[in-house]
Every structure is written in C-alpha cells, then in structure tokens.
C-alpha positions as a Python dict, from the first residue, in 0.01 Angstrom:
ca = {
    (1, 'M'): (0, 0, 0),
    (2, 'K'): (131, 348, -85),
    (3, 'I'): (149, 651, 143),
    (4, 'K'): (-84, 846, -87),
    (5, 'D'): (-346, 568, -61),
    (6, 'I'): (-331, 574, 319),
    (7, 'K'): (-363, 953, 323),
    (8, 'A'): (-660, 932, 86),
    (9, 'A'): (-828, 677, 316),
    (10, 'L'): (-767, 899, 619),
    (11, 'N'): (-914, 1199, 439),
    (12, 'A'): (-1222, 999, 343),
    (13, 'V'): (-1274, 885, 705),
    (14, 'H'): (-1232, 1240, 834),
    (15, 'D'): (-1472, 1383, 576),
    (16, 'E'): (-1736, 1125, 666),
    (17, 'Y'): (-1694, 1202, 1035),
    (18, 'E'): (-1736, 1576, 973),
    (19, 'R'): (-2047, 1504, 769),
    (20, 'T'): (-2215, 1281, 1030),
    (21, 'K'): (-2096, 1410, 1369),
    (22, 'A'): (-2397, 1639, 1409),
    (23, 'L'): (-2756, 1508, 1430),
    (24, 'P'): (-3042, 1694, 1258),
    (25, 'D'): (-3131, 1858, 1589),
    (26, 'G'): (-2775, 1987, 1626),
    (27, 'K'): (-2674, 1743, 1902),
    (28, 'Y'): (-2353, 1543, 1883),
    (29, 'N'): (-2382, 1203, 1714),
    (30, 'A'): (-2198, 963, 1945),
    (31, 'D'): (-2212, 686, 1685),
    (32, 'A'): (-2005, 897, 1445),
    (33, 'A'): (-1700, 862, 1669),
    (34, 'G'): (-1736, 484, 1673),
    (35, 'T'): (-1774, 473, 1296),
    (36, 'Y'): (-1469, 698, 1262),
    (37, 'W'): (-1263, 463, 1479),
    (38, 'D'): (-1380, 150, 1299),
    (39, 'S'): (-1299, 302, 958),
    (40, 'L'): (-937, 403, 1025),
    (41, 'P'): (-684, 228, 799),
    (42, 'R'): (-568, -100, 952),
    (43, 'I'): (-277, -246, 761),
    (44, 'P'): (-79, -571, 811),
    (45, 'Y'): (295, -517, 847),
    (46, 'D'): (368, -686, 510),
    (47, 'E'): (148, -433, 330),
    (48, 'L'): (292, -120, 493),
    (49, 'P'): (511, 108, 278),
    (50, 'D'): (882, 56, 346),
    (51, 'S'): (910, 390, 527),
    (52, 'L'): (637, 287, 773),
    (53, 'K'): (792, -57, 817),
    (54, 'R'): (1109, 118, 931),
    (55, 'K'): (909, 322, 1180),
    (56, 'V'): (761, -1, 1316),
    (57, 'R'): (1102, -168, 1346),
    (58, 'D'): (1252, 138, 1517),
    (59, 'R'): (965, 171, 1765),
    (60, 'F'): (883, -192, 1842),
    (61, 'T'): (1189, -395, 1939),
    (62, 'A'): (1169, -750, 2073),
    (63, 'D'): (1183, -617, 2431),
    (64, 'T'): (910, -359, 2359),
    (65, 'I'): (680, -628, 2219),
    (66, 'R'): (753, -855, 2516),
    (67, 'Q'): (660, -587, 2768),
    (68, 'F'): (346, -492, 2576),
    (69, 'L'): (227, -854, 2561),
    (70, 'I'): (292, -904, 2934),
    (71, 'E'): (66, -605, 2995),
    (72, 'C'): (-201, -739, 2759),
    (73, 'Y'): (-230, -1085, 2914),
    (74, 'P'): (-292, -1194, 3273),
    (75, 'E'): (17, -1357, 3418),
    (76, 'Q'): (-164, -1684, 3497),
    (77, 'D'): (-479, -1846, 3357),
    (78, 'T'): (-771, -1645, 3499),
    (79, 'P'): (-1144, -1747, 3527),
    (80, 'Q'): (-1382, -1496, 3368),
    (81, 'A'): (-1734, -1394, 3470),
    (82, 'D'): (-1883, -1575, 3170),
    (83, 'G'): (-1725, -1905, 3279),
    (84, 'T'): (-1437, -1898, 3029),
    (85, 'I'): (-1066, -1903, 3114),
    (86, 'A'): (-840, -1619, 3003),
    (87, 'T'): (-513, -1785, 2904),
    (88, 'G'): (-217, -1640, 3091),
    (89, 'Y'): (114, -1530, 2947),
    (90, 'V'): (296, -1803, 3141),
    (91, 'T'): (80, -2074, 2984),
    (92, 'L'): (120, -1933, 2632),
    (93, 'T'): (499, -1928, 2654),
    (94, 'A'): (552, -2247, 2855),
    (95, 'G'): (834, -2468, 2726),
    (96, 'I'): (967, -2219, 2471),
    (97, 'P'): (1339, -2141, 2516),
    (98, 'E'): (1433, -1777, 2564),
    (99, 'K'): (1641, -1773, 2245),
    (100, 'D'): (1329, -1870, 2050),
    (101, 'M'): (1112, -1618, 2234),
    (102, 'Q'): (1322, -1329, 2105),
    (103, 'K'): (1257, -1444, 1749),
    (104, 'L'): (888, -1494, 1817),
    (105, 'F'): (849, -1138, 1945),
    (106, 'I'): (999, -1009, 1622),
    (107, 'R'): (773, -1241, 1422),
    (108, 'T'): (478, -1105, 1618),
    (109, 'R'): (577, -750, 1531),
    (110, 'N'): (612, -843, 1165),
    (111, 'T'): (276, -1026, 1159),
    (112, 'A'): (59, -773, 1342),
    (113, 'V'): (-191, -529, 1198),
    (114, 'Y'): (-117, -159, 1250),
    (115, 'T'): (-364, 131, 1274),
    (116, 'I'): (-291, 464, 1106),
    (117, 'E'): (-478, 734, 1296),
    (118, 'S'): (-352, 1061, 1152),
    (119, 'Q'): (-156, 1227, 873),
    (120, 'D'): (169, 1198, 1070),
    (121, 'M'): (177, 836, 945),
    (122, 'E'): (274, 687, 1281),
    (123, 'P'): (172, 317, 1289),
    (124, 'T'): (-3, 228, 1616),
    (125, 'L'): (-19, -124, 1757),
    (126, 'Y'): (-323, -203, 1971),
    (127, 'G'): (-348, -486, 2221),
    (128, 'N'): (-603, -694, 2029),
    (129, 'H'): (-388, -692, 1717),
    (130, 'A'): (-72, -769, 1915),
    (131, 'C'): (-239, -1063, 2090),
    (132, 'D'): (-388, -1200, 1767),
    (133, 'A'): (-46, -1191, 1600),
    (134, 'F'): (130, -1341, 1904),
    (135, 'E'): (-111, -1633, 1931),
    (136, 'Q'): (-81, -1699, 1557),
    (137, 'V'): (298, -1706, 1583),
    (138, 'I'): (287, -1931, 1890),
    (139, 'D'): (51, -2174, 1709),
    (140, 'E'): (284, -2184, 1408),
    (141, 'Y'): (580, -2246, 1635),
    (142, 'H'): (417, -2544, 1808),
    (143, 'S'): (272, -2685, 1485),
    (144, 'T'): (624, -2746, 1356),
    (145, 'E'): (746, -2938, 1662),
    (146, 'P'): (718, -3309, 1574),
    (147, 'V'): (690, -3554, 1861),
    (148, 'N'): (932, -3845, 1890),
    (149, 'R'): (842, -4193, 2014),
    (150, 'K'): (887, -4088, 2377),
    (151, 'G'): (649, -3798, 2334),
    (152, 'K'): (917, -3529, 2356),
    (153, 'K'): (934, -3226, 2132),
    (154, 'Q'): (1219, -3216, 1883),
    (155, 'N'): (1391, -2898, 1762),
    (156, 'T'): (1378, -2900, 1383),
    (157, 'V'): (1480, -2688, 1090),
    (158, 'A'): (1111, -2637, 1010),
    (159, 'R'): (1046, -2493, 1356),
    (160, 'A'): (1346, -2266, 1325),
    (161, 'K'): (1215, -2137, 994),
    (162, 'K'): (881, -2051, 1151),
    (163, 'A'): (1055, -1871, 1434),
    (164, 'G'): (1245, -1657, 1183),
    (165, 'Q'): (1581, -1818, 1259),
    (166, 'I'): (1648, -1960, 912),
    (167, 'V'): (1613, -1757, 595),
    (168, 'S'): (1653, -1823, 226),
    (169, 'A'): (1771, -1611, -65),
    (170, 'G'): (1492, -1725, -296),
    (171, 'F'): (1459, -1754, -674),
    (172, 'Y'): (1607, -1409, -741),
    (173, 'Q'): (1920, -1236, -625),
    (174, 'R'): (1920, -879, -500),
    (175, 'H'): (2180, -677, -687),
    (176, 'I'): (2234, -316, -581),
    (177, 'S'): (2115, -93, -866),
    (178, 'D'): (2156, 241, -690),
    (179, 'K'): (2407, 433, -906),
    (180, 'D'): (2620, 543, -611),
    (181, 'Y'): (2628, 202, -441),
    (182, 'M'): (2622, -39, -738),
    (183, 'H'): (2990, -128, -681),
    (184, 'A'): (2941, -192, -309),
    (185, 'L'): (2982, -570, -354),
    (186, 'T'): (3264, -547, -609),
    (187, 'A'): (3633, -462, -593),
    (188, 'E'): (3582, -146, -802),
    (189, 'R'): (3731, 128, -586),
    (190, 'N'): (3513, 438, -545),
    (191, 'K'): (3427, 700, -281),
    (192, 'T'): (3093, 547, -179),
    (193, 'A'): (3136, 172, -111),
    (194, 'Y'): (3344, -122, -233),
    (195, 'V'): (3513, -434, -98),
    (196, 'A'): (3884, -500, -74),
    (197, 'I'): (4112, -780, 39),
    (198, 'V'): (4302, -667, 347),
    (199, 'K'): (4594, -865, 486),
    (200, 'P'): (4513, -1056, 809),
    (201, 'G'): (4598, -870, 1127),
    (202, 'A'): (4604, -527, 963),
    (203, 'F'): (4350, -389, 1209),
    (204, 'D'): (4474, -557, 1525),
    (205, 'K'): (4567, -220, 1679),
    (206, 'L'): (4256, -35, 1565),
    (207, 'Q'): (3937, 2, 1765),
    (208, 'I'): (3638, -191, 1624),
    (209, 'D'): (3291, -130, 1769),
    (210, 'P'): (3056, -418, 1869),
    (211, 'N'): (2888, -405, 1526),
    (212, 'G'): (3218, -471, 1347),
    (213, 'I'): (3258, -110, 1224),
    (214, 'I'): (3584, 87, 1208),
    (215, 'T'): (3585, 467, 1187),
    (216, 'Y'): (3761, 578, 870),
    (217, 'D'): (4027, 836, 964),
    (218, 'K'): (4387, 917, 870),
    (219, 'Q'): (4522, 633, 1080),
    (220, 'F'): (4288, 383, 915),
    (221, 'A'): (4364, 525, 568),
    (222, 'G'): (4734, 468, 628),
    (223, 'V'): (4681, 110, 744),
    (224, 'L'): (4453, 43, 449),
    (225, 'K'): (4700, 176, 193),
    (226, 'Q'): (4973, -54, 324),
    (227, 'N'): (4763, -368, 358),
    (228, 'V'): (4515, -378, 66),
    (229, 'K'): (4568, -644, -201),
    (230, 'G'): (4401, -524, -521),
    (231, 'K'): (4560, -702, -814),
    (232, 'Y'): (4351, -919, -1046),
    (233, 'T'): (4534, -1228, -920),
    (234, 'D'): (4420, -1136, -568),
    (235, 'I'): (4048, -1108, -648),
    (236, 'A'): (4023, -1374, -921),
    (237, 'D'): (3927, -1648, -675),
    (238, 'I'): (3658, -1446, -497),
    (239, 'D'): (3311, -1573, -586),
    (240, 'F'): (3129, -1240, -612),
    (241, 'P'): (2797, -1393, -731),
    (242, 'L'): (2798, -1610, -418),
    (243, 'L'): (2864, -1299, -209),
    (244, 'V'): (2552, -1144, -365),
    (245, 'Q'): (2358, -1455, -264),
    (246, 'F'): (2465, -1409, 98),
    (247, 'Y'): (2372, -1041, 68),
    (248, 'T'): (2025, -1146, -53),
    (249, 'A'): (1977, -1388, 236),
    (250, 'A'): (2094, -1122, 482),
    (251, 'F'): (1846, -869, 339),
    (252, 'N'): (1562, -1120, 382),
    (253, 'A'): (1677, -1186, 738),
    (254, 'A'): (1679, -814, 815),
    (255, 'Q'): (1311, -794, 721),
    (256, 'T'): (1208, -1054, 979),
    (257, 'S'): (1464, -1031, 1256),
    (258, 'D'): (1681, -785, 1447),
    (259, 'A'): (1959, -1043, 1485),
    (260, 'N'): (2315, -958, 1383),
    (261, 'T'): (2376, -1305, 1242),
    (262, 'V'): (2209, -1496, 959),
    (263, 'T'): (2138, -1869, 940),
    (264, 'V'): (2061, -2060, 620),
    (265, 'Y'): (1962, -2422, 560),
    (266, 'I'): (2254, -2548, 351),
    (267, 'P'): (2074, -2788, 111),
    (268, 'A'): (1802, -2536, 18),
    (269, 'F'): (2036, -2237, 11),
    (270, 'F'): (2272, -2399, -238),
    (271, 'R'): (1994, -2568, -435),
    (272, 'E'): (1856, -2222, -518),
    (273, 'M'): (2190, -2151, -684),
    (274, 'G'): (2185, -2473, -884),
    (275, 'I'): (2439, -2639, -656),
    (276, 'E'): (2369, -2975, -490),
    (277, 'A'): (2552, -2947, -159),
    (278, 'G'): (2540, -3319, -82),
    (279, 'K'): (2720, -3459, -388),
    (280, 'G'): (3078, -3462, -269),
    (281, 'N'): (3139, -3095, -344),
    (282, 'A'): (3155, -2970, 15),
    (283, 'P'): (3528, -2885, -11),
    (284, 'D'): (3460, -2672, -321),
    (285, 'I'): (3174, -2492, -146),
    (286, 'M'): (3386, -2421, 161),
    (287, 'K'): (3662, -2290, -63),
    (288, 'K'): (3416, -2043, -215),
    (289, 'I'): (3299, -1931, 128),
    (290, 'N'): (3656, -1907, 252),
    (291, 'S'): (3735, -1663, -31),
    (292, 'F'): (3552, -1396, 173),
    (293, 'R'): (3762, -1433, 487),
    (294, 'D'): (3984, -1126, 432),
    (295, 'L'): (3729, -901, 262),
    (296, 'W'): (3652, -562, 414),
    (297, 'G'): (3388, -317, 300),
    (298, 'I'): (3521, 36, 258),
    (299, 'M'): (3288, 339, 265),
    (300, 'E'): (3527, 633, 227),
    (301, 'K'): (3269, 912, 192),
    (302, 'E'): (3080, 790, 497),
    (303, 'G'): (3400, 736, 693),
    (304, 'T'): (3346, 372, 791),
    (305, 'A'): (3475, 24, 713),
    (306, 'A'): (3353, -317, 823),
    (307, 'K'): (3421, -688, 789),
    (308, 'V'): (3227, -829, 495),
    (309, 'F'): (3174, -1189, 605),
    (310, 'S'): (3250, -1403, 908),
    (311, 'L'): (3156, -1769, 930),
    (312, 'I'): (3016, -1825, 1277),
    (313, 'K'): (2893, -2184, 1287),
    (314, 'I'): (2832, -2493, 1075),
    (315, 'D'): (2573, -2727, 1230),
    (316, 'A'): (2626, -3067, 1066),
    (317, 'N'): (2323, -3225, 1237),
    (318, 'N'): (2071, -2964, 1124),
    (319, 'Q'): (2267, -2878, 807),
    (320, 'T'): (2269, -2506, 879),
    (321, 'L'): (2529, -2239, 829),
    (322, 'T'): (2541, -1923, 1041),
    (323, 'F'): (2735, -1613, 943),
    (324, 'A'): (2776, -1246, 1032),
    (325, 'V'): (2790, -969, 771),
    (326, 'P'): (2857, -633, 946),
    (327, 'Y'): (2938, -445, 624),
    (328, 'I'): (2627, -573, 447),
    (329, 'M'): (2403, -483, 740),
    (330, 'H'): (2551, -134, 739),
    (331, 'L'): (2485, -113, 364),
    (332, 'F'): (2114, -179, 420),
    (333, 'E'): (2096, 117, 655),
    (334, 'S'): (2289, 348, 421),
    (335, 'L'): (2085, 247, 116),
    (336, 'G'): (1759, 291, 303),
    (337, 'L'): (1849, 640, 422),
    (338, 'K'): (1976, 751, 81),
    (339, 'N'): (1666, 632, -104),
    (340, 'K'): (1406, 762, 141),
    (341, 'V'): (1224, 1054, -21),
    (342, 'E'): (1013, 1306, 166),
    (343, 'R'): (876, 1612, -10),
    (344, 'T'): (584, 1849, 6),
    (345, 'T'): (351, 1895, -289),
    (346, 'K'): (225, 2233, -408),
    (347, 'A'): (-95, 2159, -217),
    (348, 'G'): (106, 2123, 104),
    (349, 'E'): (74, 1743, 125),
    (350, 'L'): (375, 1557, 263),
    (351, 'L'): (478, 1263, 46),
    (352, 'S'): (706, 991, 180),
    (353, 'Y'): (826, 694, -20),
    (354, 'D'): (1131, 476, -85),
    (355, 'K'): (1301, 468, -423),
    (356, 'P'): (1390, 114, -538),
    (357, 'F'): (1759, 32, -509),
    (358, 'H'): (1768, -338, -595),
    (359, 'N'): (1785, -520, -927),
    (360, 'M'): (1560, -826, -885),
    (361, 'L'): (1581, -958, -1242),
    (362, 'I'): (1868, -1206, -1202),
    (363, 'H'): (1802, -1568, -1100),
    (364, 'S'): (1991, -1715, -805),
    (365, 'V'): (2096, -2012, -1016),
    (366, 'I'): (2338, -1781, -1202),
    (367, 'V'): (2580, -1841, -913),
    (368, 'S'): (2657, -2185, -1056),
    (369, 'E'): (2778, -2026, -1383),
    (370, 'R'): (3154, -2075, -1411),
    (371, 'N'): (3212, -1775, -1637),
    (372, 'K'): (3211, -1513, -1360),
    (373, 'P'): (3305, -1218, -1586),
    (374, 'A'): (2994, -1297, -1793),
    (375, 'V'): (2781, -1285, -1477),
    (376, 'E'): (2943, -951, -1397),
    (377, 'I'): (2838, -816, -1738),
    (378, 'V'): (2481, -940, -1687),
    (379, 'T'): (2460, -745, -1362),
    (380, 'V'): (2591, -426, -1523),
    (381, 'L'): (2366, -449, -1830),
    (382, 'T'): (2045, -524, -1636),
    (383, 'N'): (2132, -245, -1391),
    (384, 'R'): (2157, -6, -1685),
    (385, 'M'): (1816, -122, -1808),
    (386, 'L'): (1661, -39, -1472),
    (387, 'Q'): (1856, 284, -1421),
    (388, 'R'): (1741, 416, -1760),
    (389, 'G'): (1385, 416, -1630),
    (390, 'F'): (1066, 413, -1836),
    (391, 'V'): (1029, 767, -1969),
    (392, 'P'): (1002, 738, -2352),
    (393, 'D'): (1276, 893, -2561),
    (394, 'V'): (1047, 1164, -2702),
    (395, 'K'): (981, 1291, -2348),
    (396, 'A'): (1325, 1228, -2201),
    (397, 'W'): (1520, 1436, -2451),
    (398, 'N'): (1476, 1754, -2655),
    (399, 'K'): (1214, 1676, -2917),
    (400, 'K'): (1409, 1874, -3179),
    (401, 'N'): (1678, 1605, -3169),
    (402, 'I'): (1434, 1317, -3208),
    (403, 'R'): (1365, 1179, -3553),
    (404, 'N'): (1136, 889, -3648),
    (405, 'V'): (1107, 751, -3293),
    (406, 'A'): (793, 565, -3188),
    (407, 'P'): (622, 753, -2902),
    (408, 'D'): (664, 461, -2658),
    (409, 'T'): (1024, 369, -2740),
    (410, 'V'): (1269, 366, -2447),
    (411, 'S'): (1632, 332, -2553),
    (412, 'Y'): (1978, 355, -2404),
    (413, 'H'): (2326, 381, -2553),
    (414, 'D'): (2659, 338, -2376),
    (415, 'R'): (3013, 269, -2486),
    (416, 'F'): (3157, -77, -2436),
    (417, 'R'): (3453, 90, -2267),
    (418, 'N'): (3224, 221, -1993),
    (419, 'I'): (3068, -122, -1948),
    (420, 'L'): (3414, -279, -1920),
    (421, 'N'): (3518, -18, -1664),
    (422, 'D'): (3219, -119, -1449),
    (423, 'C'): (3331, -486, -1457),
    (424, 'P'): (3647, -502, -1241),
    (425, 'L'): (3680, -880, -1270),
    (426, 'L'): (3658, -879, -1650),
    (427, 'R'): (3877, -570, -1676),
    (428, 'G'): (4142, -735, -1461),
    (429, 'R'): (4131, -1051, -1670),
    (430, 'V'): (4168, -856, -1994),
    (431, 'Q'): (4456, -653, -1855),
    (432, 'S'): (4632, -968, -1738),
    (433, 'Y'): (4692, -1075, -2100),
    (434, 'A'): (4983, -934, -2298),
    (435, 'S'): (4853, -965, -2655),
    (436, 'D'): (4544, -805, -2807),
    (437, 'S'): (4453, -1144, -2947),
    (438, 'D'): (4421, -1293, -2598),
    (439, 'K'): (4244, -982, -2470),
    (440, 'N'): (3988, -1010, -2751),
    (441, 'K'): (3932, -1379, -2671),
    (442, 'A'): (3857, -1287, -2310),
    (443, 'L'): (3609, -1022, -2423),
    (444, 'R'): (3441, -1266, -2663),
    (445, 'R'): (3403, -1542, -2403),
    (446, 'A'): (3253, -1301, -2151),
    (447, 'F'): (3014, -1110, -2377),
    (448, 'E'): (2891, -1411, -2575),
    (449, 'K'): (2802, -1589, -2253),
    (450, 'A'): (2652, -1276, -2097),
    (451, 'Y'): (2409, -1228, -2385),
    (452, 'K'): (2293, -1589, -2348),
    (453, 'L'): (2255, -1551, -1972),
    (454, 'I'): (2029, -1248, -2011),
    (455, 'H'): (1791, -1478, -2202),
    (456, 'T'): (1818, -1779, -1972),
    (457, 'R'): (1911, -1649, -1625),
    (458, 'T'): (1720, -1321, -1596),
    (459, 'D'): (1361, -1199, -1626),
    (460, 'A'): (1464, -898, -1835),
    (461, 'E'): (1267, -1008, -2141),
    (462, 'Q'): (957, -1071, -1930),
    (463, 'Y'): (989, -748, -1728),
    (464, 'F'): (1041, -510, -2024),
    (465, 'C'): (792, -506, -2311),
    (466, 'G'): (953, -583, -2647),
    (467, 'L'): (1309, -577, -2513),
    (468, 'T'): (1584, -593, -2776),
    (469, 'F'): (1955, -542, -2720),
    (470, 'D'): (2276, -552, -2921),
    (471, 'T'): (2472, -876, -2924),
    (472, 'V'): (2784, -715, -3066),
    (473, 'I'): (3114, -857, -2936),
    (474, 'P'): (3361, -573, -2866),
    (475, 'T'): (3734, -594, -2930),
    (476, 'M'): (4017, -384, -2797),
    (477, 'T'): (3990, -159, -3104),
    (478, 'T'): (3611, -122, -3091),
    (479, 'L'): (3558, -44, -2722),
    (480, 'D'): (3432, 303, -2814),
    (481, 'M'): (3138, 153, -3006),
    (482, 'D'): (2794, 183, -2846),
    (483, 'W'): (2595, -96, -2686),
    (484, 'T'): (2222, -33, -2719),
    (485, 'F'): (1897, -169, -2580),
    (486, 'K'): (1535, -74, -2655),
    (487, 'H'): (1197, -160, -2509),
    (488, 'K'): (845, -20, -2487),
    (489, 'G'): (801, 13, -2113),
    (490, 'R'): (734, -207, -1815),
    (491, 'N'): (518, -516, -1855),
    (492, 'G'): (214, -467, -1632),
    (493, 'Q'): (139, -842, -1645),
    (494, 'Y'): (483, -942, -1516),
    (495, 'K'): (483, -1153, -1200),
    (496, 'P'): (806, -1270, -1034),
    (497, 'R'): (845, -1642, -976),
    (498, 'K'): (854, -1788, -627),
}
C-alpha cells in the first residue's frame, strides 16, 4: 500500500466524520465517533510502505513487544465472569526457550496489523492486534514441533524457519542498482562503497565497535593503503555472485529479525543456486565461502569500514550455516536512508516513499555459472536497463533532436569501454593478458556468454515489453562503439516467480 493511498483513506474517514458528527437537531452524534474509529486504515505489516515498516522496526523492538504482551495478558490463567478461562502469558509461553522467544516477538511485530490514525503516518499497535499476532505465531511455532516416540518435542529446521531463525535467498538475487552504491559488492574502488582484500591482522591495533565497524580516519587510511591487495590475481578467486547470494539472504533476514547473524539451511540455500551441496562438493563450497575471509567493506565518503563476512557456525546435524555480515548490514541502513524521499507537494501534502535500489531480475541459479566475468556483465547491463527508467525517448530528450522515434520507445546507448570499466573482474582478466589477441578472446568469451545468460538467467525479457539489445562482441579496437537496448516500457502483467 502506498502513502498516498493511506492519506486518501484517512481523508475519506475524516470527511465522513465531519459530515455525520452532528444530528439533525444539532446534538452530537456519538455513533459517528465509533464509525470513525472502525474506519481508520488497519494495515498488516507486510502491506505497509517501506518507510512505515522502518518506523515499526525502530519503535517496536523484541523487548518492547515482550513488555506490551505481558501487559495485555494476565500472568496466569484467569477465570472470567462468563465461565471462560483467560489464558495467561505463562501458559502461552511455557516450554519455549528464551532464544526462541526473542525471534517470536519479532515475528509477532512483523505479523501484526497496524492502525494509522492521523496524517503523521505513525503506525499504532493495539493490544487486540498484538495478541492475535502473538497467538498466531505461537501456534505456528508449536505446529512445527514433531513428537518423537517418547512424546518429547524435537527442535527441527522447520520450527526454526517458523521462528524466523532460518532464511533463504529465494529464486532471485538482490543486486544493488543504486548508481552510487552499485559497486558496493565489487572490488571497483570508489568513494561510496566497495570491498577490498586486506591482509590478516592489519587492524589488530585499531578500535572496532561491537557491530564490526571501524571509523575511517587518517590512521585507518594509512593502514589500508599498506595492507590492501588489489591485483587481479588477488580477487580472481573471490566468488562475487555467491557474495551477492549471501547479501540477498541477509536482506531477507533483516526484514524478519533484528539479529546480527544470519542462518541458512545449507541444502536449500545452495539448491537455489543450482548447486547440490550433498554430492561430494563440500570442499569446493567451503573454498568459495573461505574466499571472503579477508574481505573488508570500505565506505570512504561515509567514513566507515567493516568486515564483509565471518563464518560463525556450521551445524552438521541440522545442516545449517550461520554467518555475520557487518558491512552488508551497514549497507542496508545506508541504502535505506539515501533512497528515502520526503517532499511536500504544491498543495502542502507531505509525500514519503522509498526509491527502489535493488535489481531483482537475475536468477539465483546464475551463481553456478563458471564464467564469472559474464555474470558480472549481466549485472551491469540489467542495472543499466533499470537505471534508464521508463520515460520514452520523445519525453526524455529535446524533441528537436528526435527523428522517427515511436512515441513509446525507451532506448539507451553506452560505450563498451564504460561497461568494461564497471566490470572489475573482466577488466582485470583482460589486462592480465599481454597480446590483443588474448584480450579479444577474453572479451568474446565473456560477452557471448553474458548475452545468453540475459535470455536464460534473468527476467529482463519478461519485465520489459519488447526488449531488444545488441549482441555485438567488442574488441580492444572497438571499445568506443555503443551498446544499445530498446523496449516499450514495463510489462504490467509481469509476475516474479517464487
């Protein structure tokens, strides 16, 4: 639901109240107040605009929800005047470990219905909605606890999923499409955000806060300059598409939990990427994960740096993997703040919304593609498609310079050199060869595969109406040629796969 829709609903409720609050004889209509209350927008958390979801998360922590629920319920089961028993908080939570309760409080918050009472757009949680959500979450929790032969409850992966402990990346990856942050998960150095290999022990004498963040100052800059490894041979073994998959899982976790760590179910997590984790390839998978061990995220303009990935635990019995991603969590906050828009219309109405900053067109299974430079190109090209937007050419540019263009055509042109410069892995591979012949072979292998992957491993052709794009293979002497795509707008019938 959009902010403007909520405001429109509030205005309609207010107008109706003003119309009915006075009876024909001039006396106050007490029923009007009740009708006004009943008609206020009541919106489930999942349907709130992102800006209001953030307000909910900031206001209602796990401890806040706990205290509110304790106030809503009697402590013990209590007989009522009508002969029924009011279930007490102690009974509802009996047998649930404290570590699970924290997750269940967050699940309650993210399941509840919120009331919007005024134009300040402050979501309010009332006791009946909190209790309904809590009891639903408790029921789901217990419904996934199978009983063994001795009648004892067993802790299972299914129960953990319901409690919000285990997340998945899903069918699509989340690639950062924000122009300032699109290199945040690459080794392309820039002022906003990027990742770099830093020699172990470089920060032993620097102060790191509990969230894994280092303040970027002159001392840090000096340490960084001495200890960064940035050659192509250094980053060639880093599996950047896999890093994006962990980023995607972490983003999903951040929507359902306030935890600083993320847990995934190994078979499902790797199956989404087209990798069968149980077929003797565990050493290869661990090698890929281990490639992140010395990565640090650098945010020069913001003045911070953080560890990108730390493996916390591998649970062989439950087949789960738990990791911490301080840099990625910090990215979510920075991206959210940058893309939050608040402005006032000419009529004086305050608009608040979040600009999209993720490319959701690329399938998770692309991680299994061995030609990593080709995957890099796919990310850059689909990002450009989204960044171009949907304003037709005849409206986007001076009409005097437009000739014979269909009124709904959306097009984009960019030099291959610029595309190559946005692909640090491919650029490093090309530069590692001495002869132009070898450089051209590297370009051909990457671009040929990338064009195929756009067809088979993205939803670009389904998302954009009538999408066409060049399949020209650049060479070292033709890098200043243009790459072009065209389409006729967004497909209103498009539905992402689950």
